[in-house]
N, C-alpha and C positions, 0 to 999 in steps of 0.2 A: 269433329266439328258438329256432326249431327246431334250429338248428345246435348249440346248447348241450346239447340233450337227446338227441342221436343216440347217445351212448355209454352211456346208461342201459339196463340189461337188466331185463326184468320179473323179479320175485321168483318163484322156484318155488313152486307151491302144490299141495296135494292136498286132495281132499274126504274126508269120513269113510269112504266106501266104499273109496277108493283107499288108505287108510291101512293096510289089511290087507297090501298088498305093501310090506314094509319095505325091500326091496333098493334101490329108487329113492330112498326117503327117506334111508336110510343113506349112499348115494352122495353125495347133495347135502350132508348134514351133514358127512361126512368131507372134502368139498371146501371147507367153511367157509361154505356158503350158509345163509341164514336161510330157513326154509320156512313158508309160510302154511297154516294149517289152516282149511278153509272148509266151511260147511254152507249149501247152496243159494246159492252165490256170495257169501255174507257171511262175512267173516273172523271166525273164532271165537277163534283163537289164533295165535301165531307160535312156531315151534320154533327155538330158537337153539342152535347147536352149542357145546359146551364149548370154551373156548379151548385151542388145542393147546399141549402142553408144549414149551417151547423147548429144542431140543437144544443142548448146549454147542458152541460153534464152536471148532474146533481150528485155530489159526493156525500157519503155518509159522514156523520159527525164522529170521527175517530177518537177525539178527545173524550167525548161523552161515553163512548164504548169502553175505553180504557178505565175511566173513572168507575163505571158500573162494575167492571170485572175485578179491578184491583183496589178500588177505594183510594185512600190517601197513601197507600204503601209506596215506598220508593224501591223500585226494582234495580237490582245490581246484577245484571246478567253475567258479567265477567267473574265476579266474586262467586256467584252460584255455580258457574261452570267449573271453576278451580276447585271448589269444595266438593262437587260431585265427582270429579276425577280423583281427588285424594281418597275418597271413600270407596272407590271401586277396587275390586281385587281381580287380578288376571291370573 
C-alpha cells in the first residue's frame, strides 16, 4: 500500500500570520498549487488558483515541409518497404 502513496506530495499550507507574506503564496498559486489556509493547524479554507488561460498553439505547416522535402513525388512507403526487404540478404 505504501508504494502507491510515495508520489503524493503534501499540499502547501499557510497559517493566518504567514498570509502576510504574499510572495510565497503567489509563487504557489502561479505554479497551479492549491494552498490550504490554516488556523491553529485546522484547515479554514483552500485557496484555488484561477485556471490559466490557454495559449493558442502554433503548429508548423507540415504540408509545406513535406512539399519542400519531397516535392511532388508520391511516396509509397509500403511498396518501398517490401522492395527493401526483398533486396536484403540474411
